[in-house]
mmCIF file of the protein (N, C-alpha, C, O) and its ligand, coordinates in Angstrom:
data_MODEL
# 
_entry.id   MODEL 
# 
loop_
_entity.id 
_entity.type 
_entity.pdbx_number_of_molecules 
1 polymer     1 
2 non-polymer 1 
# 
_entity_poly.entity_id                      1 
_entity_poly.type                           'polypeptide(L)' 
_entity_poly.nstd_linkage                   no 
_entity_poly.nstd_monomer                   no 
_entity_poly.pdbx_seq_one_letter_code       MKCSFCKSKIENGRGKILVKNDGKIIYFCSSKCEKNMIKLGRNPRNVKWIKKQKK 
_entity_poly.pdbx_seq_one_letter_code_can   MKCSFCKSKIENGRGKILVKNDGKIIYFCSSKCEKNMIKLGRNPRNVKWIKKQKK 
_entity_poly.pdbx_strand_id                 A 
# 
loop_
_entity_poly_seq.entity_id 
_entity_poly_seq.num 
_entity_poly_seq.mon_id 
_entity_poly_seq.hetero 
1 1  MET n 
1 2  LYS n 
1 3  CYS n 
1 4  SER n 
1 5  PHE n 
1 6  CYS n 
1 7  LYS n 
1 8  SER n 
1 9  LYS n 
1 10 ILE n 
1 11 GLU n 
1 12 ASN n 
1 13 GLY n 
1 14 ARG n 
1 15 GLY n 
1 16 LYS n 
1 17 ILE n 
1 18 LEU n 
1 19 VAL n 
1 20 LYS n 
1 21 ASN n 
1 22 ASP n 
1 23 GLY n 
1 24 LYS n 
1 25 ILE n 
1 26 ILE n 
1 27 TYR n 
1 28 PHE n 
1 29 CYS n 
1 30 SER n 
1 31 SER n 
1 32 LYS n 
1 33 CYS n 
1 34 GLU n 
1 35 LYS n 
1 36 ASN n 
1 37 MET n 
1 38 ILE n 
1 39 LYS n 
1 40 LEU n 
1 41 GLY n 
1 42 ARG n 
1 43 ASN n 
1 44 PRO n 
1 45 ARG n 
1 46 ASN n 
1 47 VAL n 
1 48 LYS n 
1 49 TRP n 
1 50 ILE n 
1 51 LYS n 
1 52 LYS n 
1 53 GLN n 
1 54 LYS n 
1 55 LYS n 
# 
loop_
_struct_asym.id 
_struct_asym.entity_id 
A 1 
B 2 
# 
loop_
_chem_comp.id 
_chem_comp.type 
_chem_comp.mon_nstd_flag 
ARG 'L-peptide linking' y 
ASN 'L-peptide linking' y 
ASP 'L-peptide linking' y 
CYS 'L-peptide linking' y 
GLN 'L-peptide linking' y 
GLU 'L-peptide linking' y 
GLY 'peptide linking'   y 
ILE 'L-peptide linking' y 
LEU 'L-peptide linking' y 
LYS 'L-peptide linking' y 
MET 'L-peptide linking' y 
PHE 'L-peptide linking' y 
PRO 'L-peptide linking' y 
SER 'L-peptide linking' y 
TRP 'L-peptide linking' y 
TYR 'L-peptide linking' y 
VAL 'L-peptide linking' y 
ZN  non-polymer         . 
# 
_pdbx_entity_nonpoly.entity_id   2 
_pdbx_entity_nonpoly.name        ? 
_pdbx_entity_nonpoly.comp_id     ZN 
# 
_pdbx_nonpoly_scheme.asym_id         B 
_pdbx_nonpoly_scheme.entity_id       2 
_pdbx_nonpoly_scheme.mon_id          ZN 
_pdbx_nonpoly_scheme.ndb_seq_num     1 
_pdbx_nonpoly_scheme.pdb_seq_num     101 
_pdbx_nonpoly_scheme.auth_seq_num    101 
_pdbx_nonpoly_scheme.pdb_mon_id      ZN 
_pdbx_nonpoly_scheme.auth_mon_id     ZN 
_pdbx_nonpoly_scheme.pdb_strand_id   A 
_pdbx_nonpoly_scheme.pdb_ins_code    . 
# 
loop_
_atom_site.group_PDB 
_atom_site.id 
_atom_site.type_symbol 
_atom_site.label_atom_id 
_atom_site.label_alt_id 
_atom_site.label_comp_id 
_atom_site.label_asym_id 
_atom_site.label_entity_id 
_atom_site.label_seq_id 
_atom_site.pdbx_PDB_ins_code 
_atom_site.Cartn_x 
_atom_site.Cartn_y 
_atom_site.Cartn_z 
_atom_site.occupancy 
_atom_site.B_iso_or_equiv 
_atom_site.pdbx_formal_charge 
_atom_site.auth_seq_id 
_atom_site.auth_comp_id 
_atom_site.auth_asym_id 
_atom_site.auth_atom_id 
_atom_site.pdbx_PDB_model_num 
ATOM   1   N  N  . MET A 1 1  ? 84.244 94.045  114.449 1.00 0.00 ? 1   MET A N  1 
ATOM   2   C  CA . MET A 1 1  ? 83.519 94.839  115.430 1.00 0.00 ? 1   MET A CA 1 
ATOM   3   C  C  . MET A 1 1  ? 83.291 94.057  116.707 1.00 0.00 ? 1   MET A C  1 
ATOM   4   O  O  . MET A 1 1  ? 83.315 92.827  116.718 1.00 0.00 ? 1   MET A O  1 
ATOM   5   N  N  . LYS A 1 2  ? 83.076 94.775  117.749 1.00 0.00 ? 2   LYS A N  1 
ATOM   6   C  CA . LYS A 1 2  ? 82.943 94.136  119.067 1.00 0.00 ? 2   LYS A CA 1 
ATOM   7   C  C  . LYS A 1 2  ? 81.582 94.396  119.678 1.00 0.00 ? 2   LYS A C  1 
ATOM   8   O  O  . LYS A 1 2  ? 80.944 95.419  119.428 1.00 0.00 ? 2   LYS A O  1 
ATOM   9   N  N  . CYS A 1 3  ? 81.164 93.453  120.475 1.00 0.00 ? 3   CYS A N  1 
ATOM   10  C  CA . CYS A 1 3  ? 79.929 93.629  121.227 1.00 0.00 ? 3   CYS A CA 1 
ATOM   11  C  C  . CYS A 1 3  ? 80.146 94.754  122.246 1.00 0.00 ? 3   CYS A C  1 
ATOM   12  O  O  . CYS A 1 3  ? 81.135 94.762  122.980 1.00 0.00 ? 3   CYS A O  1 
ATOM   13  N  N  . SER A 1 4  ? 79.212 95.691  122.274 1.00 0.00 ? 4   SER A N  1 
ATOM   14  C  CA . SER A 1 4  ? 79.369 96.834  123.189 1.00 0.00 ? 4   SER A CA 1 
ATOM   15  C  C  . SER A 1 4  ? 79.141 96.419  124.638 1.00 0.00 ? 4   SER A C  1 
ATOM   16  O  O  . SER A 1 4  ? 79.481 97.160  125.560 1.00 0.00 ? 4   SER A O  1 
ATOM   17  N  N  . PHE A 1 5  ? 78.592 95.288  124.828 1.00 0.00 ? 5   PHE A N  1 
ATOM   18  C  CA . PHE A 1 5  ? 78.299 94.861  126.184 1.00 0.00 ? 5   PHE A CA 1 
ATOM   19  C  C  . PHE A 1 5  ? 79.349 93.901  126.737 1.00 0.00 ? 5   PHE A C  1 
ATOM   20  O  O  . PHE A 1 5  ? 79.983 94.193  127.751 1.00 0.00 ? 5   PHE A O  1 
ATOM   21  N  N  . CYS A 1 6  ? 79.534 92.771  126.084 1.00 0.00 ? 6   CYS A N  1 
ATOM   22  C  CA . CYS A 1 6  ? 80.438 91.785  126.615 1.00 0.00 ? 6   CYS A CA 1 
ATOM   23  C  C  . CYS A 1 6  ? 81.819 91.846  125.990 1.00 0.00 ? 6   CYS A C  1 
ATOM   24  O  O  . CYS A 1 6  ? 82.734 91.137  126.410 1.00 0.00 ? 6   CYS A O  1 
ATOM   25  N  N  . LYS A 1 7  ? 81.966 92.705  124.976 1.00 0.00 ? 7   LYS A N  1 
ATOM   26  C  CA . LYS A 1 7  ? 83.271 92.951  124.324 1.00 0.00 ? 7   LYS A CA 1 
ATOM   27  C  C  . LYS A 1 7  ? 83.800 91.786  123.506 1.00 0.00 ? 7   LYS A C  1 
ATOM   28  O  O  . LYS A 1 7  ? 84.971 91.775  123.124 1.00 0.00 ? 7   LYS A O  1 
ATOM   29  N  N  . SER A 1 8  ? 82.960 90.820  123.239 1.00 0.00 ? 8   SER A N  1 
ATOM   30  C  CA . SER A 1 8  ? 83.468 89.724  122.410 1.00 0.00 ? 8   SER A CA 1 
ATOM   31  C  C  . SER A 1 8  ? 83.315 90.084  120.943 1.00 0.00 ? 8   SER A C  1 
ATOM   32  O  O  . SER A 1 8  ? 82.533 90.959  120.569 1.00 0.00 ? 8   SER A O  1 
ATOM   33  N  N  . LYS A 1 9  ? 84.080 89.387  120.131 1.00 0.00 ? 9   LYS A N  1 
ATOM   34  C  CA . LYS A 1 9  ? 84.057 89.686  118.697 1.00 0.00 ? 9   LYS A CA 1 
ATOM   35  C  C  . LYS A 1 9  ? 82.750 89.299  118.058 1.00 0.00 ? 9   LYS A C  1 
ATOM   36  O  O  . LYS A 1 9  ? 82.142 88.287  118.405 1.00 0.00 ? 9   LYS A O  1 
ATOM   37  N  N  . ILE A 1 10 ? 82.321 90.126  117.111 1.00 0.00 ? 10  ILE A N  1 
ATOM   38  C  CA . ILE A 1 10 ? 81.144 89.796  116.344 1.00 0.00 ? 10  ILE A CA 1 
ATOM   39  C  C  . ILE A 1 10 ? 81.564 89.589  114.891 1.00 0.00 ? 10  ILE A C  1 
ATOM   40  O  O  . ILE A 1 10 ? 82.212 90.447  114.291 1.00 0.00 ? 10  ILE A O  1 
ATOM   41  N  N  . GLU A 1 11 ? 81.195 88.466  114.349 1.00 0.00 ? 11  GLU A N  1 
ATOM   42  C  CA . GLU A 1 11 ? 81.537 88.229  112.962 1.00 0.00 ? 11  GLU A CA 1 
ATOM   43  C  C  . GLU A 1 11 ? 80.574 88.940  112.034 1.00 0.00 ? 11  GLU A C  1 
ATOM   44  O  O  . GLU A 1 11 ? 79.431 89.217  112.398 1.00 0.00 ? 11  GLU A O  1 
ATOM   45  N  N  . ASN A 1 12 ? 81.039 89.231  110.846 1.00 0.00 ? 12  ASN A N  1 
ATOM   46  C  CA . ASN A 1 12 ? 80.203 89.932  109.872 1.00 0.00 ? 12  ASN A CA 1 
ATOM   47  C  C  . ASN A 1 12 ? 78.899 89.206  109.640 1.00 0.00 ? 12  ASN A C  1 
ATOM   48  O  O  . ASN A 1 12 ? 78.874 87.983  109.494 1.00 0.00 ? 12  ASN A O  1 
ATOM   49  N  N  . GLY A 1 13 ? 77.822 89.958  109.607 1.00 0.00 ? 13  GLY A N  1 
ATOM   50  C  CA . GLY A 1 13 ? 76.519 89.380  109.364 1.00 0.00 ? 13  GLY A CA 1 
ATOM   51  C  C  . GLY A 1 13 ? 75.864 88.812  110.596 1.00 0.00 ? 13  GLY A C  1 
ATOM   52  O  O  . GLY A 1 13 ? 74.730 88.333  110.559 1.00 0.00 ? 13  GLY A O  1 
ATOM   53  N  N  . ARG A 1 14 ? 76.595 88.873  111.685 1.00 0.00 ? 14  ARG A N  1 
ATOM   54  C  CA . ARG A 1 14 ? 76.042 88.368  112.938 1.00 0.00 ? 14  ARG A CA 1 
ATOM   55  C  C  . ARG A 1 14 ? 75.762 89.527  113.891 1.00 0.00 ? 14  ARG A C  1 
ATOM   56  O  O  . ARG A 1 14 ? 76.229 90.648  113.688 1.00 0.00 ? 14  ARG A O  1 
ATOM   57  N  N  . GLY A 1 15 ? 75.016 89.240  114.895 1.00 0.00 ? 15  GLY A N  1 
ATOM   58  C  CA . GLY A 1 15 ? 74.797 90.231  115.920 1.00 0.00 ? 15  GLY A CA 1 
ATOM   59  C  C  . GLY A 1 15 ? 73.762 91.279  115.500 1.00 0.00 ? 15  GLY A C  1 
ATOM   60  O  O  . GLY A 1 15 ? 73.105 91.170  114.465 1.00 0.00 ? 15  GLY A O  1 
ATOM   61  N  N  . LYS A 1 16 ? 73.656 92.273  116.335 1.00 0.00 ? 16  LYS A N  1 
ATOM   62  C  CA . LYS A 1 16 ? 72.661 93.312  116.107 1.00 0.00 ? 16  LYS A CA 1 
ATOM   63  C  C  . LYS A 1 16 ? 73.321 94.666  116.210 1.00 0.00 ? 16  LYS A C  1 
ATOM   64  O  O  . LYS A 1 16 ? 74.284 94.855  116.953 1.00 0.00 ? 16  LYS A O  1 
ATOM   65  N  N  . ILE A 1 17 ? 72.787 95.603  115.450 1.00 0.00 ? 17  ILE A N  1 
ATOM   66  C  CA . ILE A 1 17 ? 73.283 96.962  115.533 1.00 0.00 ? 17  ILE A CA 1 
ATOM   67  C  C  . ILE A 1 17 ? 72.143 97.863  115.978 1.00 0.00 ? 17  ILE A C  1 
ATOM   68  O  O  . ILE A 1 17 ? 71.040 97.821  115.433 1.00 0.00 ? 17  ILE A O  1 
ATOM   69  N  N  . LEU A 1 18 ? 72.436 98.671  116.971 1.00 0.00 ? 18  LEU A N  1 
ATOM   70  C  CA . LEU A 1 18 ? 71.409 99.574  117.472 1.00 0.00 ? 18  LEU A CA 1 
ATOM   71  C  C  . LEU A 1 18 ? 71.943 101.005 117.399 1.00 0.00 ? 18  LEU A C  1 
ATOM   72  O  O  . LEU A 1 18 ? 73.037 101.306 117.876 1.00 0.00 ? 18  LEU A O  1 
ATOM   73  N  N  . VAL A 1 19 ? 71.141 101.873 116.790 1.00 0.00 ? 19  VAL A N  1 
ATOM   74  C  CA . VAL A 1 19 ? 71.530 103.279 116.753 1.00 0.00 ? 19  VAL A CA 1 
ATOM   75  C  C  . VAL A 1 19 ? 70.671 104.056 117.735 1.00 0.00 ? 19  VAL A C  1 
ATOM   76  O  O  . VAL A 1 19 ? 69.445 104.100 117.631 1.00 0.00 ? 19  VAL A O  1 
ATOM   77  N  N  . LYS A 1 20 ? 71.339 104.650 118.666 1.00 0.00 ? 20  LYS A N  1 
ATOM   78  C  CA . LYS A 1 20 ? 70.613 105.391 119.702 1.00 0.00 ? 20  LYS A CA 1 
ATOM   79  C  C  . LYS A 1 20 ? 70.196 106.762 119.207 1.00 0.00 ? 20  LYS A C  1 
ATOM   80  O  O  . LYS A 1 20 ? 70.657 107.235 118.168 1.00 0.00 ? 20  LYS A O  1 
ATOM   81  N  N  . ASN A 1 21 ? 69.318 107.388 119.970 1.00 0.00 ? 21  ASN A N  1 
ATOM   82  C  CA . ASN A 1 21 ? 68.823 108.709 119.595 1.00 0.00 ? 21  ASN A CA 1 
ATOM   83  C  C  . ASN A 1 21 ? 69.921 109.736 119.496 1.00 0.00 ? 21  ASN A C  1 
ATOM   84  O  O  . ASN A 1 21 ? 69.827 110.674 118.704 1.00 0.00 ? 21  ASN A O  1 
ATOM   85  N  N  . ASP A 1 22 ? 70.959 109.574 120.286 1.00 0.00 ? 22  ASP A N  1 
ATOM   86  C  CA . ASP A 1 22 ? 72.047 110.544 120.260 1.00 0.00 ? 22  ASP A CA 1 
ATOM   87  C  C  . ASP A 1 22 ? 73.079 110.230 119.181 1.00 0.00 ? 22  ASP A C  1 
ATOM   88  O  O  . ASP A 1 22 ? 74.123 110.878 119.104 1.00 0.00 ? 22  ASP A O  1 
ATOM   89  N  N  . GLY A 1 23 ? 72.787 109.245 118.360 1.00 0.00 ? 23  GLY A N  1 
ATOM   90  C  CA . GLY A 1 23 ? 73.670 108.938 117.234 1.00 0.00 ? 23  GLY A CA 1 
ATOM   91  C  C  . GLY A 1 23 ? 74.715 107.891 117.543 1.00 0.00 ? 23  GLY A C  1 
ATOM   92  O  O  . GLY A 1 23 ? 75.453 107.474 116.650 1.00 0.00 ? 23  GLY A O  1 
ATOM   93  N  N  . LYS A 1 24 ? 74.793 107.460 118.777 1.00 0.00 ? 24  LYS A N  1 
ATOM   94  C  CA . LYS A 1 24 ? 75.754 106.419 119.125 1.00 0.00 ? 24  LYS A CA 1 
ATOM   95  C  C  . LYS A 1 24 ? 75.312 105.080 118.546 1.00 0.00 ? 24  LYS A C  1 
ATOM   96  O  O  . LYS A 1 24 ? 74.130 104.735 118.534 1.00 0.00 ? 24  LYS A O  1 
ATOM   97  N  N  . ILE A 1 25 ? 76.294 104.355 118.076 1.00 0.00 ? 25  ILE A N  1 
ATOM   98  C  CA . ILE A 1 25 ? 75.995 103.038 117.525 1.00 0.00 ? 25  ILE A CA 1 
ATOM   99  C  C  . ILE A 1 25 ? 76.475 101.974 118.488 1.00 0.00 ? 25  ILE A C  1 
ATOM   100 O  O  . ILE A 1 25 ? 77.613 101.999 118.955 1.00 0.00 ? 25  ILE A O  1 
ATOM   101 N  N  . ILE A 1 26 ? 75.596 101.053 118.773 1.00 0.00 ? 26  ILE A N  1 
ATOM   102 C  CA . ILE A 1 26 ? 75.904 99.996  119.728 1.00 0.00 ? 26  ILE A CA 1 
ATOM   103 C  C  . ILE A 1 26 ? 75.790 98.657  119.023 1.00 0.00 ? 26  ILE A C  1 
ATOM   104 O  O  . ILE A 1 26 ? 74.828 98.396  118.299 1.00 0.00 ? 26  ILE A O  1 
ATOM   105 N  N  . TYR A 1 27 ? 76.776 97.825  119.245 1.00 0.00 ? 27  TYR A N  1 
ATOM   106 C  CA . TYR A 1 27 ? 76.734 96.478  118.657 1.00 0.00 ? 27  TYR A CA 1 
ATOM   107 C  C  . TYR A 1 27 ? 76.468 95.439  119.725 1.00 0.00 ? 27  TYR A C  1 
ATOM   108 O  O  . TYR A 1 27 ? 76.983 95.519  120.840 1.00 0.00 ? 27  TYR A O  1 
ATOM   109 N  N  . PHE A 1 28 ? 75.664 94.476  119.368 1.00 0.00 ? 28  PHE A N  1 
ATOM   110 C  CA . PHE A 1 28 ? 75.417 93.359  120.271 1.00 0.00 ? 28  PHE A CA 1 
ATOM   111 C  C  . PHE A 1 28 ? 75.707 92.054  119.572 1.00 0.00 ? 28  PHE A C  1 
ATOM   112 O  O  . PHE A 1 28 ? 75.332 91.859  118.416 1.00 0.00 ? 28  PHE A O  1 
ATOM   113 N  N  . CYS A 1 29 ? 76.381 91.155  120.281 1.00 0.00 ? 29  CYS A N  1 
ATOM   114 C  CA . CYS A 1 29 ? 76.688 89.860  119.693 1.00 0.00 ? 29  CYS A CA 1 
ATOM   115 C  C  . CYS A 1 29 ? 75.453 88.960  119.767 1.00 0.00 ? 29  CYS A C  1 
ATOM   116 O  O  . CYS A 1 29 ? 75.320 88.022  118.981 1.00 0.00 ? 29  CYS A O  1 
ATOM   117 N  N  . SER A 1 30 ? 74.564 89.239  120.696 1.00 0.00 ? 30  SER A N  1 
ATOM   118 C  CA . SER A 1 30 ? 73.388 88.378  120.863 1.00 0.00 ? 30  SER A CA 1 
ATOM   119 C  C  . SER A 1 30 ? 72.269 89.145  121.521 1.00 0.00 ? 30  SER A C  1 
ATOM   120 O  O  . SER A 1 30 ? 72.466 90.229  122.069 1.00 0.00 ? 30  SER A O  1 
ATOM   121 N  N  . SER A 1 31 ? 71.089 88.557  121.456 1.00 0.00 ? 31  SER A N  1 
ATOM   122 C  CA . SER A 1 31 ? 69.964 89.208  122.096 1.00 0.00 ? 31  SER A CA 1 
ATOM   123 C  C  . SER A 1 31 ? 70.113 89.215  123.615 1.00 0.00 ? 31  SER A C  1 
ATOM   124 O  O  . SER A 1 31 ? 69.496 90.012  124.322 1.00 0.00 ? 31  SER A O  1 
ATOM   125 N  N  . LYS A 1 32 ? 70.938 88.315  124.078 1.00 0.00 ? 32  LYS A N  1 
ATOM   126 C  CA . LYS A 1 32 ? 71.209 88.256  125.509 1.00 0.00 ? 32  LYS A CA 1 
ATOM   127 C  C  . LYS A 1 32 ? 71.888 89.554  125.977 1.00 0.00 ? 32  LYS A C  1 
ATOM   128 O  O  . LYS A 1 32 ? 71.527 90.139  126.999 1.00 0.00 ? 32  LYS A O  1 
ATOM   129 N  N  . CYS A 1 33 ? 72.864 89.968  125.204 1.00 0.00 ? 33  CYS A N  1 
ATOM   130 C  CA . CYS A 1 33 ? 73.569 91.197  125.528 1.00 0.00 ? 33  CYS A CA 1 
ATOM   131 C  C  . CYS A 1 33 ? 72.640 92.395  125.375 1.00 0.00 ? 33  CYS A C  1 
ATOM   132 O  O  . CYS A 1 33 ? 72.658 93.323  126.183 1.00 0.00 ? 33  CYS A O  1 
ATOM   133 N  N  . GLU A 1 34 ? 71.848 92.357  124.348 1.00 0.00 ? 34  GLU A N  1 
ATOM   134 C  CA . GLU A 1 34 ? 70.929 93.463  124.122 1.00 0.00 ? 34  GLU A CA 1 
ATOM   135 C  C  . GLU A 1 34 ? 69.971 93.621  125.296 1.00 0.00 ? 34  GLU A C  1 
ATOM   136 O  O  . GLU A 1 34 ? 69.744 94.725  125.791 1.00 0.00 ? 34  GLU A O  1 
ATOM   137 N  N  . LYS A 1 35 ? 69.424 92.512  125.724 1.00 0.00 ? 35  LYS A N  1 
ATOM   138 C  CA . LYS A 1 35 ? 68.496 92.538  126.853 1.00 0.00 ? 35  LYS A CA 1 
ATOM   139 C  C  . LYS A 1 35 ? 69.156 93.089  128.097 1.00 0.00 ? 35  LYS A C  1 
ATOM   140 O  O  . LYS A 1 35 ? 68.597 93.938  128.792 1.00 0.00 ? 35  LYS A O  1 
ATOM   141 N  N  . ASN A 1 36 ? 70.333 92.604  128.364 1.00 0.00 ? 36  ASN A N  1 
ATOM   142 C  CA . ASN A 1 36 ? 71.017 93.024  129.563 1.00 0.00 ? 36  ASN A CA 1 
ATOM   143 C  C  . ASN A 1 36 ? 71.296 94.514  129.590 1.00 0.00 ? 36  ASN A C  1 
ATOM   144 O  O  . ASN A 1 36 ? 71.136 95.176  130.615 1.00 0.00 ? 36  ASN A O  1 
ATOM   145 N  N  . MET A 1 37 ? 71.715 95.025  128.454 1.00 0.00 ? 37  MET A N  1 
ATOM   146 C  CA . MET A 1 37 ? 72.076 96.432  128.410 1.00 0.00 ? 37  MET A CA 1 
ATOM   147 C  C  . MET A 1 37 ? 70.850 97.328  128.336 1.00 0.00 ? 37  MET A C  1 
ATOM   148 O  O  . MET A 1 37 ? 70.745 98.300  129.083 1.00 0.00 ? 37  MET A O  1 
ATOM   149 N  N  . ILE A 1 38 ? 69.933 97.011  127.453 1.00 0.00 ? 38  ILE A N  1 
ATOM   150 C  CA . ILE A 1 38 ? 68.794 97.902  127.215 1.00 0.00 ? 38  ILE A CA 1 
ATOM   151 C  C  . ILE A 1 38 ? 67.713 97.747  128.278 1.00 0.00 ? 38  ILE A C  1 
ATOM   152 O  O  . ILE A 1 38 ? 67.259 98.734  128.859 1.00 0.00 ? 38  ILE A O  1 
ATOM   153 N  N  . LYS A 1 39 ? 67.315 96.544  128.524 1.00 0.00 ? 39  LYS A N  1 
ATOM   154 C  CA . LYS A 1 39 ? 66.176 96.339  129.412 1.00 0.00 ? 39  LYS A CA 1 
ATOM   155 C  C  . LYS A 1 39 ? 66.589 96.357  130.872 1.00 0.00 ? 39  LYS A C  1 
ATOM   156 O  O  . LYS A 1 39 ? 65.887 96.890  131.731 1.00 0.00 ? 39  LYS A O  1 
ATOM   157 N  N  . LEU A 1 40 ? 67.745 95.761  131.133 1.00 0.00 ? 40  LEU A N  1 
ATOM   158 C  CA . LEU A 1 40 ? 68.150 95.656  132.544 1.00 0.00 ? 40  LEU A CA 1 
ATOM   159 C  C  . LEU A 1 40 ? 69.122 96.757  132.943 1.00 0.00 ? 40  LEU A C  1 
ATOM   160 O  O  . LEU A 1 40 ? 69.354 96.997  134.127 1.00 0.00 ? 40  LEU A O  1 
ATOM   161 N  N  . GLY A 1 41 ? 69.685 97.423  131.942 1.00 0.00 ? 41  GLY A N  1 
ATOM   162 C  CA . GLY A 1 41 ? 70.611 98.515  132.225 1.00 0.00 ? 41  GLY A CA 1 
ATOM   163 C  C  . GLY A 1 41 ? 71.793 98.090  133.050 1.00 0.00 ? 41  GLY A C  1 
ATOM   164 O  O  . GLY A 1 41 ? 72.281 98.841  133.895 1.00 0.00 ? 41  GLY A O  1 
ATOM   165 N  N  . ARG A 1 42 ? 72.253 96.885  132.803 1.00 0.00 ? 42  ARG A N  1 
ATOM   166 C  CA . ARG A 1 42 ? 73.345 96.368  133.604 1.00 0.00 ? 42  ARG A CA 1 
ATOM   167 C  C  . ARG A 1 42 ? 74.704 96.920  133.192 1.00 0.00 ? 42  ARG A C  1 
ATOM   168 O  O  . ARG A 1 42 ? 74.933 97.276  132.036 1.00 0.00 ? 42  ARG A O  1 
ATOM   169 N  N  . ASN A 1 43 ? 75.556 96.975  134.130 1.00 0.00 ? 43  ASN A N  1 
ATOM   170 C  CA . ASN A 1 43 ? 76.950 97.302  133.849 1.00 0.00 ? 43  ASN A CA 1 
ATOM   171 C  C  . ASN A 1 43 ? 77.683 96.002  133.587 1.00 0.00 ? 43  ASN A C  1 
ATOM   172 O  O  . ASN A 1 43 ? 77.627 95.077  134.397 1.00 0.00 ? 43  ASN A O  1 
ATOM   173 N  N  . PRO A 1 44 ? 78.373 95.930  132.451 1.00 0.00 ? 44  PRO A N  1 
ATOM   174 C  CA . PRO A 1 44 ? 79.067 94.669  132.098 1.00 0.00 ? 44  PRO A CA 1 
ATOM   175 C  C  . PRO A 1 44 ? 79.996 94.174  133.202 1.00 0.00 ? 44  PRO A C  1 
ATOM   176 O  O  . PRO A 1 44 ? 80.221 92.970  133.325 1.00 0.00 ? 44  PRO A O  1 
ATOM   177 N  N  . ARG A 1 45 ? 80.526 95.072  133.990 1.00 0.00 ? 45  ARG A N  1 
ATOM   178 C  CA . ARG A 1 45 ? 81.424 94.653  135.069 1.00 0.00 ? 45  ARG A CA 1 
ATOM   179 C  C  . ARG A 1 45 ? 80.696 93.792  136.096 1.00 0.00 ? 45  ARG A C  1 
ATOM   180 O  O  . ARG A 1 45 ? 81.308 92.972  136.781 1.00 0.00 ? 45  ARG A O  1 
ATOM   181 N  N  . ASN A 1 46 ? 79.414 93.985  136.193 1.00 0.00 ? 46  ASN A N  1 
ATOM   182 C  CA . ASN A 1 46 ? 78.676 93.277  137.223 1.00 0.00 ? 46  ASN A CA 1 
ATOM   183 C  C  . ASN A 1 46 ? 78.005 92.008  136.727 1.00 0.00 ? 46  ASN A C  1 
ATOM   184 O  O  . ASN A 1 46 ? 77.273 91.346  137.462 1.00 0.00 ? 46  ASN A O  1 
ATOM   185 N  N  . VAL A 1 47 ? 78.263 91.684  135.480 1.00 0.00 ? 47  VAL A N  1 
ATOM   186 C  CA . VAL A 1 47 ? 77.623 90.510  134.921 1.00 0.00 ? 47  VAL A CA 1 
ATOM   187 C  C  . VAL A 1 47 ? 78.581 89.323  134.939 1.00 0.00 ? 47  VAL A C  1 
ATOM   188 O  O  . VAL A 1 47 ? 79.664 89.357  134.355 1.00 0.00 ? 47  VAL A O  1 
ATOM   189 N  N  . LYS A 1 48 ? 78.152 88.296  135.617 1.00 0.00 ? 48  LYS A N  1 
ATOM   190 C  CA . LYS A 1 48 ? 79.057 87.173  135.876 1.00 0.00 ? 48  LYS A CA 1 
ATOM   191 C  C  . LYS A 1 48 ? 79.396 86.361  134.638 1.00 0.00 ? 48  LYS A C  1 
ATOM   192 O  O  . LYS A 1 48 ? 80.496 85.817  134.545 1.00 0.00 ? 48  LYS A O  1 
ATOM   193 N  N  . TRP A 1 49 ? 78.472 86.267  133.682 1.00 0.00 ? 49  TRP A N  1 
ATOM   194 C  CA . TRP A 1 49 ? 78.709 85.380  132.555 1.00 0.00 ? 49  TRP A CA 1 
ATOM   195 C  C  . TRP A 1 49 ? 79.642 85.957  131.517 1.00 0.00 ? 49  TRP A C  1 
ATOM   196 O  O  . TRP A 1 49 ? 79.976 85.283  130.542 1.00 0.00 ? 49  TRP A O  1 
ATOM   197 N  N  . ILE A 1 50 ? 80.067 87.182  131.705 1.00 0.00 ? 50  ILE A N  1 
ATOM   198 C  CA . ILE A 1 50 ? 81.038 87.726  130.773 1.00 0.00 ? 50  ILE A CA 1 
ATOM   199 C  C  . ILE A 1 50 ? 82.449 87.372  131.258 1.00 0.00 ? 50  ILE A C  1 
ATOM   200 O  O  . ILE A 1 50 ? 82.858 87.694  132.373 1.00 0.00 ? 50  ILE A O  1 
ATOM   201 N  N  . LYS A 1 51 ? 83.152 86.707  130.379 1.00 0.00 ? 51  LYS A N  1 
ATOM   202 C  CA . LYS A 1 51 ? 84.512 86.324  130.724 1.00 0.00 ? 51  LYS A CA 1 
ATOM   203 C  C  . LYS A 1 51 ? 85.441 87.507  130.514 1.00 0.00 ? 51  LYS A C  1 
ATOM   204 O  O  . LYS A 1 51 ? 85.269 88.299  129.587 1.00 0.00 ? 51  LYS A O  1 
ATOM   205 N  N  . LYS A 1 52 ? 86.389 87.606  131.358 1.00 0.00 ? 52  LYS A N  1 
ATOM   206 C  CA . LYS A 1 52 ? 87.361 88.670  131.179 1.00 0.00 ? 52  LYS A CA 1 
ATOM   207 C  C  . LYS A 1 52 ? 88.213 88.372  129.964 1.00 0.00 ? 52  LYS A C  1 
ATOM   208 O  O  . LYS A 1 52 ? 88.694 87.254  129.777 1.00 0.00 ? 52  LYS A O  1 
ATOM   209 N  N  . GLN A 1 53 ? 88.389 89.378  129.154 1.00 0.00 ? 53  GLN A N  1 
ATOM   210 C  CA . GLN A 1 53 ? 89.150 89.207  127.931 1.00 0.00 ? 53  GLN A CA 1 
ATOM   211 C  C  . GLN A 1 53 ? 90.643 89.318  128.200 1.00 0.00 ? 53  GLN A C  1 
ATOM   212 O  O  . GLN A 1 53 ? 91.121 90.188  128.928 1.00 0.00 ? 53  GLN A O  1 
ATOM   213 N  N  . LYS A 1 54 ? 91.354 88.384  127.567 1.00 0.00 ? 54  LYS A N  1 
ATOM   214 C  CA . LYS A 1 54 ? 92.814 88.452  127.661 1.00 0.00 ? 54  LYS A CA 1 
ATOM   215 C  C  . LYS A 1 54 ? 93.342 89.322  126.528 1.00 0.00 ? 54  LYS A C  1 
ATOM   216 O  O  . LYS A 1 54 ? 92.826 89.314  125.411 1.00 0.00 ? 54  LYS A O  1 
ATOM   217 N  N  . LYS A 1 55 ? 94.372 90.060  126.853 1.00 0.00 ? 55  LYS A N  1 
ATOM   218 C  CA . LYS A 1 55 ? 94.929 90.887  125.799 1.00 0.00 ? 55  LYS A CA 1 
ATOM   219 C  C  . LYS A 1 55 ? 96.068 90.172  125.095 1.00 0.00 ? 55  LYS A C  1 
ATOM   220 O  O  . LYS A 1 55 ? 96.664 90.721  124.169 1.00 0.00 ? 55  LYS A O  1 
HETATM 221 ZN ZN . ZN  B 2 .  ? 77.831 90.338  123.751 1.00 0.00 2 101 ZN  A ZN 1 
# 
């Protein structure tokens, strides 16, 4: 599974899972990502510390 914010891989047993009111499930690799998305409402594109993923 992948972090819904920074798109990095999350290993089993790690990270956080959040279920929204509308039934969407969001995964976070860290509380840092959770904070940024939930509290700050940031768009991942605008966050400098996220490295662009290579395909
Ligand atoms: Zn993340």
